[in-house]
Every structure is written in structure tokens, then in C-alpha cells.
GUZAVO-142757 format. One line per field, with one value per residue (C-alpha): residue number from 1; residue in one letter; x, y, z. Coordinates in nm, 3 decimals. Each point is the difference from the previous one (the first is absolute). Last residue first. Layout:
REM GUZAVO-142757
i	c(NUM,...);
aa	c(A,...);
xx	c(X,...);
yy	c(Y,...);
zz	c(Z,...);
END
This chain:
REM GUZAVO-142757
i	c(514,513,512,511,510,509,508,507,506,505,504,503,502,501,500,499,498,497,496,495,494,493,492,491,490,489,488,487,486,485,484,483,482,481,480,479,478,477,476,475,474,473,472,471,470,469,468,467,466,465,464,463,462,461,460,459,458,457,456,455,454,453,452,451,450,449,448,447,446,445,444,443,442,441,440,439,438,437,436,435,434,433,432,431,430,429,428,427,426,425,424,423,422,421,420,419,418,417,416,415,414,413,412,411,410,409,408,407,406,405,404,403,402,401,400,399,398,397,396,395,394,393,392,391,390,389,388,387,386,385,384,383,382,381,380,379,378,377,376,375,374,373,372,371,370,369,368,367,366,365,364,363,362,361,360,359,358,357,356,355,354,353,352,351,350,349,348,347,346,345,344,343,342,341,340,339,338,337,336,335,334,333,332,331,330,329,328,327,326,325,324,323,322,321,320,319,318,317,316,315,314,313,312,311,310,309,308,307,306,305,304,303,302,301,300,299,298,297,296,295,294,293,292,291,290,289,288,287,286,285,284,283,282,281,280,279,278,277,276,275,274,273,272,271,270,269,268,267,266,265,264,263,262,261,260,259,258,257,256,255,254,253,252,251,250,249,248,247,246,245,244,243,242,241,240,239,238,237,236,235,234,233,232,231,230,229,228,227,226,225,224,223,222,221,220,219,218,217,216,215,214,213,212,211,210,209,208,207,206,205,204,203,202,201,200,199,198,197,196,195,194,193,192,191,190,189,188,187,186,185,184,183,182,181,180,179,178,177,176,175,174,173,172,171,170,169,168,167,166,165,164,163,162,161,160,159,158,157,156,155,154,153,152,151,150,149,148,147,146,145,144,143,142,141,140,139,138,137,136,135,134,133,132,131,130,129,128,127,126,125,124,123,122,121,120,119,118,117,116,115,114,113,112,111,110,109,108,107,106,105,104,103,102,101,100,99,98,97,96,95,94,93,92,91,90,89,88,87,86,85,84,83,82,81,80,79,78,77,76,75,74,73,72,71,70,69,68,67,66,65,64,63,62,61,60,59,58,57,56,55,54,53,52,51,50,49,48,47,46,45,44,43,42,41,40,39,38,37,36,35,34,33,32,31,30,29,28,27,26,25,24,23,22,21,20,19,18,17,16,15,14,13,12,11,10,9,8,7,6,5,4,3,2,1);
aa	c(X,X,X,X,X,X,X,X,X,X,X,X,X,X,X,X,X,X,X,X,X,X,X,X,X,X,X,X,X,X,X,X,X,X,X,X,X,X,X,X,X,X,X,X,X,X,X,X,X,X,X,X,X,X,X,X,X,X,X,X,X,X,X,X,X,X,X,X,X,X,X,X,X,X,X,X,X,X,X,X,X,X,X,X,X,X,X,X,X,X,X,X,X,X,X,X,X,X,X,X,X,X,X,X,X,X,X,X,X,X,X,X,X,X,X,X,X,X,X,X,X,X,X,X,X,X,X,X,X,X,X,X,X,X,X,X,X,X,X,X,X,X,X,X,X,X,X,X,X,X,X,X,X,X,X,X,X,X,X,X,X,X,X,X,X,X,X,X,X,X,X,X,X,X,X,X,X,X,X,X,X,X,X,X,X,X,X,X,X,X,X,X,X,X,X,X,X,X,X,X,X,X,X,X,X,X,X,X,X,X,X,X,X,X,X,X,X,X,X,X,X,X,X,X,X,X,X,X,X,X,X,X,X,X,X,X,X,X,X,X,X,X,X,X,X,X,X,X,X,X,X,X,X,X,X,X,X,X,X,X,X,X,X,X,X,X,X,X,X,X,X,X,X,X,X,X,X,X,X,X,X,X,X,X,X,X,X,X,X,X,X,X,X,X,X,X,X,X,X,X,X,X,X,X,X,X,X,X,X,X,X,X,X,X,X,X,X,X,X,X,X,X,X,X,X,X,X,X,X,X,X,X,X,X,X,X,X,X,X,X,X,X,X,X,X,X,X,X,X,X,X,X,X,X,X,X,X,X,X,X,X,X,X,X,X,X,X,X,X,X,X,X,X,X,X,X,X,X,X,X,X,X,X,X,X,X,X,X,X,X,X,X,X,X,X,X,X,X,X,X,X,X,X,X,X,X,X,X,X,X,X,X,X,X,X,X,X,X,X,X,X,X,X,X,X,X,X,X,X,X,X,X,X,X,X,X,X,X,X,X,X,X,X,X,X,X,X,X,X,X,X,X,X,X,X,X,X,X,X,X,X,X,X,X,X,X,X,X,X,X,X,X,X,X,X,X,X,X,X,X,X,X,X,X,X,X,X,X,X,X,X,X,X,X,X,X,X,X,X,X,X,X,X,X,X,X,X,X,X,X,X,X,X,X);
xx	c(1.116,0.129,0.355,0.265,0.148,0.296,0.280,0.137,0.309,-0.282,-0.247,0.351,0.054,-0.351,-0.019,0.387,-0.119,-0.315,0.168,0.254,-0.280,-0.171,0.261,0.120,-0.309,-0.139,0.127,-0.263,0.107,0.125,-0.118,0.217,0.107,-0.337,-0.212,0.241,-0.020,-0.384,-0.043,0.226,-0.211,-0.319,0.107,0.128,-0.349,-0.150,0.130,0.258,0.071,0.277,-0.047,-0.063,-0.238,-0.210,-0.007,-0.077,-0.273,-0.141,0.051,-0.212,0.246,-0.176,0.304,-0.108,-0.301,-0.048,-0.395,-0.152,-0.036,0.326,0.227,-0.304,-0.246,0.102,0.065,-0.279,-0.265,0.127,-0.037,0.344,-0.085,-0.362,-0.060,-0.193,-0.298,-0.263,0.171,0.186,-0.033,-0.351,0.076,0.275,-0.245,-0.262,0.249,-0.166,0.338,-0.042,-0.338,0.114,-0.065,0.308,-0.037,0.071,0.316,-0.030,0.066,0.355,-0.008,-0.041,0.241,0.254,-0.047,0.040,0.321,0.102,-0.076,0.288,0.244,-0.051,-0.042,0.413,0.098,-0.172,-0.149,-0.038,-0.195,-0.279,-0.230,0.226,0.094,-0.072,0.221,-0.281,-0.368,0.096,-0.208,-0.254,-0.141,-0.325,-0.223,-0.314,-0.116,0.119,0.322,0.035,-0.109,0.189,0.320,-0.096,-0.060,0.350,0.172,-0.098,0.030,0.398,0.066,-0.173,0.150,0.385,0.149,0.084,-0.145,-0.353,-0.243,-0.074,-0.090,-0.227,-0.082,-0.263,0.024,-0.310,-0.081,-0.309,-0.378,-0.153,-0.203,0.326,0.197,-0.273,-0.096,0.397,0.049,-0.315,0.207,0.295,-0.150,-0.108,0.345,0.136,-0.273,0.044,0.395,0.239,0.168,0.095,0.106,0.154,-0.231,0.125,-0.326,-0.205,0.167,-0.059,-0.231,0.021,-0.006,0.198,-0.257,0.161,-0.181,0.210,0.089,0.040,-0.063,-0.310,-0.003,0.339,0.021,-0.372,0.038,0.305,-0.168,-0.360,0.189,0.164,-0.328,-0.135,0.221,-0.048,-0.390,0.033,0.251,-0.224,-0.321,0.158,0.149,-0.328,-0.155,0.260,-0.081,0.288,-0.010,0.306,0.382,0.036,-0.375,0.015,0.348,-0.114,0.345,-0.157,0.142,-0.001,0.192,0.181,-0.001,0.246,-0.197,0.307,-0.206,-0.202,0.359,0.098,-0.364,-0.037,0.381,-0.095,-0.282,0.237,0.270,-0.211,-0.204,-0.331,-0.250,-0.367,0.145,0.213,0.312,-0.091,0.236,0.095,0.203,0.203,-0.011,0.199,0.016,-0.361,-0.027,-0.095,0.185,0.384,-0.039,-0.059,0.281,0.209,0.056,0.325,-0.088,0.317,0.033,-0.391,-0.013,0.308,-0.216,-0.294,0.245,0.108,-0.356,-0.117,0.289,-0.046,-0.371,0.014,0.023,-0.212,0.255,-0.032,-0.100,0.177,-0.223,0.185,0.280,0.273,0.342,0.157,-0.343,-0.062,0.304,0.048,-0.361,0.120,0.347,-0.180,-0.315,0.250,0.205,-0.184,-0.098,0.404,0.047,0.119,-0.360,-0.143,-0.345,-0.042,-0.316,-0.060,-0.211,0.009,-0.236,-0.097,0.068,-0.135,0.304,0.261,0.337,-0.044,-0.129,0.257,0.225,-0.157,0.045,0.378,0.069,-0.199,0.185,0.344,-0.190,0.044,-0.330,0.033,0.038,-0.186,0.221,0.320,-0.061,-0.353,-0.096,-0.144,-0.056,-0.093,-0.133,-0.253,-0.223,-0.090,-0.104,-0.043,-0.272,-0.279,-0.197,-0.337,-0.241,-0.343,-0.131,0.343,0.389,0.145,0.325,0.268,0.323,0.158,0.320,-0.023,-0.292,-0.317,-0.279,-0.384,-0.302,-0.369,-0.272,0.159,-0.079,-0.241,-0.302,0.221,-0.054,-0.382,-0.099,0.248,-0.118,-0.354,0.058,0.140,0.364,0.104,0.357,0.154,0.329,-0.059,-0.269,-0.200,0.034,-0.292,-0.001,-0.074,0.284,0.183,-0.023,0.163,0.267,0.060,-0.001,0.250,0.263,-0.034,0.111,-0.187,-0.312,-0.225,-0.308,-0.365,-0.282,-0.292,0.065,0.270,-0.149,-0.345,0.140,0.125,-0.350,-0.110,0.250,-0.107,-0.377,0.069,0.182,-0.285,-0.256,0.186,0.014,0.403,0.212,0.055,0.207,0.091,-0.050,0.340,0.160,0.229,0.225,0.393,0.155,0.422,-0.068,-0.116,0.296,0.256,-0.164,0.300,0.240,-0.077,0.131,0.381,0.107,-0.103,0.353,0.123,-0.209,0.132,0.330,-0.114,-0.170,0.360,0.185,-0.249,0.032,0.407,-0.024,-0.225,0.253,0.259,-0.124,-0.088);
yy	c(-11.436,-0.176,-0.231,0.104,-0.137,-0.159,0.292,0.012,-0.248,-0.224,0.028,-0.066,-0.331,-0.121,0.048,-0.119,-0.343,-0.044,0.036,-0.251,-0.235,0.045,-0.081,-0.284,-0.161,0.018,-0.314,-0.276,0.079,-0.312,-0.109,-0.252,0.152,0.232,-0.298,-0.224,0.286,0.088,-0.409,-0.046,0.345,-0.177,-0.300,0.148,0.208,-0.308,-0.211,-0.243,-0.324,-0.096,-0.262,-0.264,0.198,0.068,-0.369,-0.084,0.280,-0.143,0.179,0.223,0.312,0.340,0.165,0.051,-0.255,-0.291,0.044,-0.349,-0.226,0.022,-0.299,-0.172,-0.032,-0.352,-0.143,0.137,-0.145,-0.302,-0.070,-0.064,0.296,-0.074,-0.184,-0.330,0.033,-0.104,-0.101,0.207,-0.042,0.135,0.336,0.029,-0.077,0.218,0.283,0.354,0.045,-0.262,0.122,0.313,0.268,0.211,0.282,0.316,0.190,0.272,-0.179,-0.004,0.365,0.000,-0.229,0.224,0.317,-0.215,-0.120,0.334,0.145,-0.205,0.039,0.405,-0.072,-0.105,0.303,0.232,0.335,0.291,0.328,-0.142,-0.034,-0.187,-0.255,-0.070,-0.306,-0.171,0.152,0.389,0.021,-0.184,0.043,-0.085,0.016,-0.184,0.035,-0.377,0.043,0.360,-0.166,-0.294,0.207,0.203,-0.311,-0.170,0.321,0.029,-0.363,0.024,0.313,-0.123,-0.361,0.119,0.213,0.286,0.306,-0.063,0.274,-0.215,0.056,-0.110,0.213,0.097,0.111,0.002,-0.007,0.249,-0.042,0.266,-0.229,-0.310,0.261,0.096,-0.386,-0.053,0.245,-0.125,-0.357,0.181,0.217,-0.322,-0.113,0.277,0.005,-0.311,0.058,-0.114,0.355,0.236,0.375,0.176,0.270,-0.138,-0.103,0.047,-0.276,0.101,-0.124,-0.148,0.102,-0.038,0.071,0.071,0.010,-0.076,0.203,0.001,0.306,0.003,0.370,0.192,0.260,0.036,-0.391,-0.022,0.300,-0.198,-0.293,0.236,0.097,-0.313,-0.158,0.288,-0.034,-0.399,0.056,0.266,-0.252,-0.288,0.179,0.069,-0.330,-0.134,0.212,0.232,0.243,0.037,0.127,-0.124,-0.210,-0.241,0.027,0.138,-0.088,0.150,-0.219,0.130,-0.293,0.177,-0.146,0.113,0.168,0.246,0.273,-0.194,-0.044,0.368,0.131,-0.287,0.058,0.382,-0.055,-0.202,0.258,0.311,-0.175,-0.119,0.091,-0.098,-0.195,-0.159,0.083,-0.202,-0.250,-0.077,-0.385,0.024,-0.237,-0.145,-0.116,0.008,0.022,0.313,0.265,-0.242,-0.010,0.292,0.135,-0.261,-0.341,-0.209,-0.127,0.075,0.367,0.083,-0.114,0.239,0.292,-0.070,0.013,0.343,0.126,-0.077,0.145,0.308,0.023,0.022,-0.295,-0.271,-0.274,-0.306,-0.317,-0.320,-0.286,-0.287,-0.099,0.034,0.128,0.199,0.209,0.042,0.113,0.252,0.162,-0.026,0.189,0.262,0.068,0.024,0.262,0.316,-0.213,-0.100,-0.369,-0.067,-0.050,-0.252,0.032,-0.355,-0.252,0.234,-0.233,-0.231,-0.214,-0.312,-0.141,-0.339,-0.112,0.036,0.094,0.334,0.138,-0.153,0.172,0.345,-0.090,-0.037,0.329,0.153,-0.127,0.114,0.315,0.061,-0.021,0.143,-0.315,-0.243,-0.348,-0.092,-0.343,-0.108,0.286,0.365,0.287,0.371,0.293,-0.232,0.091,-0.376,-0.309,-0.204,-0.047,-0.292,0.028,-0.153,0.070,-0.024,0.306,0.135,0.034,-0.225,-0.029,-0.060,-0.138,0.058,-0.039,0.291,0.116,0.120,0.071,-0.065,0.213,-0.031,0.215,0.320,0.304,0.222,-0.033,0.179,0.275,0.024,-0.053,0.234,0.269,-0.088,0.001,0.364,-0.016,0.300,0.099,0.137,0.194,0.204,0.216,-0.138,-0.256,-0.101,-0.376,0.011,-0.163,0.329,0.032,-0.272,0.016,0.331,-0.150,-0.243,0.231,0.202,-0.287,0.001,-0.100,0.014,-0.198,0.089,0.053,0.055,-0.213,-0.258,-0.078,-0.017,-0.229,-0.223,-0.003,-0.120,-0.264,-0.132,0.037,-0.218,-0.254,-0.009,-0.052,-0.289,-0.151,0.018,-0.232,-0.225,-0.246,-0.128,-0.322,-0.187,-0.067,0.234,-0.027,-0.071,0.104,0.070,-0.269,-0.296,0.094,-0.018,-0.323,-0.208,0.306,0.012,-0.338,0.147,0.041,-0.349,-0.157,0.296,-0.107,-0.382,0.151,0.211,-0.317,-0.199,0.300,-0.027,-0.315,0.004,0.245,-0.207,-0.278,0.183,0.124,-0.304);
zz	c(0.558,-0.314,0.042,-0.107,-0.360,-0.093,0.048,-0.335,0.089,0.105,-0.313,-0.212,0.192,-0.052,-0.344,-0.077,0.213,-0.166,-0.363,0.102,0.113,-0.260,-0.265,0.197,-0.007,0.377,0.191,0.153,0.391,0.132,0.390,0.169,0.302,0.055,-0.036,0.242,0.262,-0.014,0.026,0.323,0.181,-0.110,0.161,0.341,0.010,-0.044,0.248,-0.008,0.206,-0.168,-0.247,0.342,0.156,-0.354,-0.021,0.359,-0.007,-0.324,-0.330,-0.169,0.026,-0.162,-0.198,-0.390,0.015,-0.265,-0.087,-0.041,-0.276,-0.193,0.107,0.133,-0.328,-0.143,0.269,0.179,-0.309,0.063,0.321,0.210,0.265,-0.021,0.327,0.100,0.244,-0.251,-0.304,-0.235,-0.398,0.006,0.181,-0.263,-0.304,0.129,0.004,-0.030,-0.172,-0.239,-0.071,-0.065,0.278,0.020,0.271,-0.180,0.142,0.218,0.316,-0.152,0.027,0.366,0.049,-0.187,0.165,0.356,-0.091,-0.160,0.370,0.146,-0.244,0.023,0.403,-0.044,-0.154,0.217,-0.126,0.227,0.044,-0.193,0.305,0.218,-0.200,-0.394,-0.133,-0.282,-0.113,0.030,-0.291,-0.142,-0.334,-0.129,0.315,0.024,0.396,0.018,-0.113,0.199,0.349,-0.057,-0.056,0.342,0.185,-0.142,0.067,0.386,0.062,-0.123,0.165,0.353,-0.067,-0.018,-0.276,0.214,0.095,-0.074,-0.115,-0.293,-0.356,-0.263,-0.324,-0.284,-0.327,-0.213,-0.370,-0.056,-0.108,0.223,0.193,-0.032,0.201,0.249,0.090,0.006,0.309,0.180,0.019,0.115,0.240,0.142,0.018,0.136,0.289,0.082,0.061,-0.215,0.027,0.260,-0.047,0.297,0.186,0.329,0.182,-0.257,-0.183,-0.365,-0.255,-0.378,-0.349,-0.305,-0.293,-0.311,-0.357,-0.276,-0.267,-0.417,-0.159,-0.211,-0.011,0.005,0.326,0.086,-0.006,0.258,0.210,-0.002,0.103,0.329,0.101,-0.029,0.263,0.234,-0.026,0.061,0.272,0.179,-0.039,0.115,0.320,0.078,-0.094,0.230,0.291,0.131,-0.228,-0.178,0.012,0.386,0.076,-0.308,-0.143,-0.359,-0.204,-0.315,-0.329,-0.329,-0.169,-0.327,-0.340,-0.280,-0.319,-0.050,0.074,0.325,0.153,0.014,0.132,0.233,0.154,-0.005,0.231,0.215,-0.037,0.101,0.288,-0.048,0.304,0.142,0.321,-0.082,-0.203,-0.311,-0.050,-0.353,-0.097,-0.351,-0.292,-0.290,-0.345,-0.114,-0.375,-0.311,0.204,0.030,-0.383,-0.057,0.193,-0.175,0.214,-0.024,0.362,0.189,-0.175,0.052,0.346,0.052,-0.179,0.198,0.337,-0.114,-0.084,0.327,0.186,-0.150,0.004,0.416,0.238,-0.155,0.022,-0.278,0.031,-0.206,-0.162,-0.004,-0.189,0.322,0.070,-0.195,-0.068,0.376,0.084,-0.241,0.132,0.361,-0.116,-0.229,0.277,0.283,-0.160,0.125,0.366,0.043,0.019,0.315,0.165,-0.259,0.032,-0.042,-0.107,-0.321,-0.172,-0.320,-0.192,0.035,0.363,-0.002,-0.266,0.277,-0.143,-0.096,0.319,0.150,-0.255,0.128,0.350,-0.003,-0.233,0.223,0.334,-0.202,-0.067,0.364,0.271,0.348,0.272,0.183,0.026,-0.144,0.020,0.029,-0.248,-0.010,-0.207,0.036,-0.218,-0.087,-0.363,-0.091,0.086,-0.311,-0.236,-0.065,-0.299,-0.015,-0.320,-0.033,-0.098,-0.126,-0.059,-0.227,0.004,-0.268,-0.091,-0.369,0.121,0.202,0.219,-0.090,0.203,-0.180,0.090,0.132,0.032,-0.145,0.169,-0.219,0.220,0.244,-0.222,-0.011,0.325,0.139,-0.181,0.010,0.389,-0.031,0.165,0.270,-0.021,0.316,-0.063,0.291,-0.169,-0.253,-0.338,-0.167,-0.203,-0.355,-0.171,-0.061,0.365,0.053,-0.218,0.145,0.347,-0.054,-0.176,0.315,0.253,0.322,-0.050,0.316,-0.077,0.014,0.282,-0.218,-0.305,0.079,0.324,-0.179,-0.226,0.290,0.154,-0.340,-0.002,0.360,-0.085,-0.307,0.204,0.262,-0.209,-0.203,0.377,0.192,0.151,-0.327,-0.018,-0.370,-0.121,-0.037,-0.328,0.012,-0.352,0.054,-0.309,0.093,0.248,-0.251,-0.252,0.292,0.174,-0.003,0.061,0.399,0.072,-0.117,0.354,0.128,-0.017,0.205,0.290,-0.044,0.062,0.301,0.177,-0.047,0.125,0.314,0.032,0.002,0.255,0.253,-0.029,-0.016,0.384,0.114);
END
């Protein structure tokens, strides 16, 4: 019996290995998904305007503490008032004027001419990002390493439903003054997708931009003319922008690269406990960052970030996939559309393992962002523990959901052949359509083919080894990494990239700005 079970399990794993490349069938579609669903709304237009006006009042009367000297100077030059304790007060007319300068759409550029449209109807899924820890079913939970960072970069490159890269892992074994160099090099050597850049000081940003220019063979002018990378800026809610985040907004705006300006307003902790209060504060902080970008360089690309959920009032820990999280996403979408700027949301989970809780919370948060009309959804795959850990297996499991949601956006075919009067006429009452001509013409590609979901019956499933979803996900990520082959950079660019990184490492890298 043991031998039979073992051989059955091996057969099941071979079957899963054969399915590794299914995600590539819809590559072009996954890079250009359009959200075709009606937008969910929880606020009337009058309420949206009230929240917007209250946010303007927060900026003008209460102000934002801006810890960066250069940022305060730029804002003052733009018409804001700087008072004691680094508080900046933003007149309503200044905010309205500068926010209106931000573009309503943009195009991101990868290698080899690949592009990514970011606009009113676009829908793109980003990976779980910024996690200090990593876990998988063999090695358990541990501090993230450079090897893990490479793995997740390769996994992101492989699966087309993830059209841009994100920092899934903070590699703890790489010193922070070198980390931007090593992680940028890994991205450029292992992926053709749009890379991300740390915003931890001008030195690190300029190093990273130079590496992208080397890998993409770009002059400074060509780099500024198009979008080649991005970063995420988090305000220190409530009502504060720290030194590196303000500097990041300035640096990226000057080089015409986008910042995703994202307050992290957890209701009851860093924001009012009510959903509308949290939305009001988040909206004010996002607009403050947008104003700084436009004060630096009018027309600089920015993305409105909104990542609000609530906390467990017993422990203070963040929770996700809650009714409040979903409703807040709906309201954030309304506010983003009110000012006409593409917006980023996020999903997440407080779950500690790739189990039912973490899967359900992530899916609920995803649907909240999708129905709210988010153009980018970060942390769509792999996140656990509110972002403290990323899971190899959950990354694969979540991608299945992202692909399913994307497939929902495909237009429904309503040609005469698809409507199928002839097919219905062909089959006699009480018959079946398995061998109908319409079925025979379409059976091979009519339906979505899953990554890891098992649609066999119980007997077939048991005979194949009774492999459960987490095991299937484990087999898939291992196979993807085993088979991964990076598209090599041209020799001259690789040599130049190696030389730049070696030189900067010898010079001591670049420390982050505090």
C-alpha cells in the first residue's frame, strides 16, 4: 500500500509539473487587463465632495509635518505656508491647482519594448512586497535572504499575471547601504519587467537609476522622457512625511519617474476609527504628497495610493479582508476618481499560514480593490502576517485567484455561433453537448485552465496521491525555479553593470537617509 501511495503521489506531482507553463497562454491579455465591471460606491457624490473639502481643510488649517528641509522649501515656493515644528499648511487653491497638474494616465516601459498602461480602466496585480521574513513548507519561517529575493524575482518574471516587479523580500543578509545595488542588479539580470527602486535617499535612487540606464542602454535624456521604474512612498500617518519619503518624491519627480504615494491609515490606530474619517485623512495625506511632486516638477507622474483597513481593537494589530477594509476601498476609489489620478490599492491578510483564513482574507481584499476600480493592487500574492512574511506556496495560490479575476474581465462572446442556436438544435432533448460540433470546435481553449486547482473527482484525486493545494503550490514554485532561464543582457551592458556595481560597492555603497 505504501508503495502504491508513493507512486501515485509521484504521478500527481509529474502532472502538476506539466502545468507549469499554463500562465503564459494569456500573456498579452494579462499585461493589458481592463476592469470591465461597474465600480462599487459607498458614498454619494455629495458625500465624496464633503470628504474632499474636509481633506482640503485638514491640509490648510491643520497642516502636515514635513521633516525634509528641501521639501518644505519647495512647498513654500509653491505657495504653502511653513510654520513652527516643520508644519506646512496647504492653501486650498494651491492644492487644487497642483493636483490638477498630475497626469491621469501613464505608460510604464520594460525591456525589449514591452509597455504597461496605467489609466482609468487598467487593472494590474503586484506581488506581496517589503517582507522581512519568508516561509515555505520545507524550511519553515525564517529571515529573508538574497537567495529568497532572487527566487521571488524569478517567480514574478515567470508569471505573466504579475506585470511589474516588487520587493517581495528585504534580504536581511545584504547590508542596507549595499542592498539597493544588489537588489537592482538581480532585477535587471533576471527580469524584463518594470523594476522597482528603493526611495531611501538620493544616493540610492541615483545609483539605481544609473543601473537601469546601463541595462536598458539609455541616455539621461531618454530615461527622463519615459517611465522605466517606480517606487512606493508611505506617509507617516497621521499627518507626517518623513525625510526619506519626502526626498523620494522629490528625486523621482525630478527624473520624471512615478511615485505611488500611499498613506497607511489603519482605522482606530493611525487614523480616525470611522471609515469616512480614515478616508478623509488618507486623502489629505495623499494629496500632500502629490502636491510636493508637482511643486518639484509640474506634470510629474504620480499614483494616488490608498491602503486603509482597520485594527483588532483587542491587540492593535492590523487586519485585512474585513468589511471595513472592503468598504474603505470602495470609498478610496471614489476619491481617486474625483481628482482624476490613477490609484493603487492593496489586499492582505493577518493570517499566519497559507490556509483558509489567509486565502479568504486576501481574496476578499482583492475583490474590494477590483470592485473599487483600483488600477494597481499591491500585495496581491504571497503576503502573510500583515506583511511580515511572504510564503512561496501562498504566492502560487494567490496567483490562481488573480488570474481568475483577470479572466472575468474578458468580454463575453455574443456572436451567432457563440449564442449557439445551431448547437441547441443539434442536441436532442435529454441529450448532451459533449460531442456537439460547437463543443468539438472549442473544447481545447474555451475554459480557463487553472494553475493548481484540481478538478478531478475524488477517486482520481486519491489515486494520484491525494495532493492538497499547498502541496501542489509547493511543487509548482520549485519546478518554475528549477526551469527558470533568464534572458541575458547584451555582453557590453552586463559588463558595464558589473563594473558599476563593483565600483559602488568598493566606494561603500550609499547609506539610507534618516
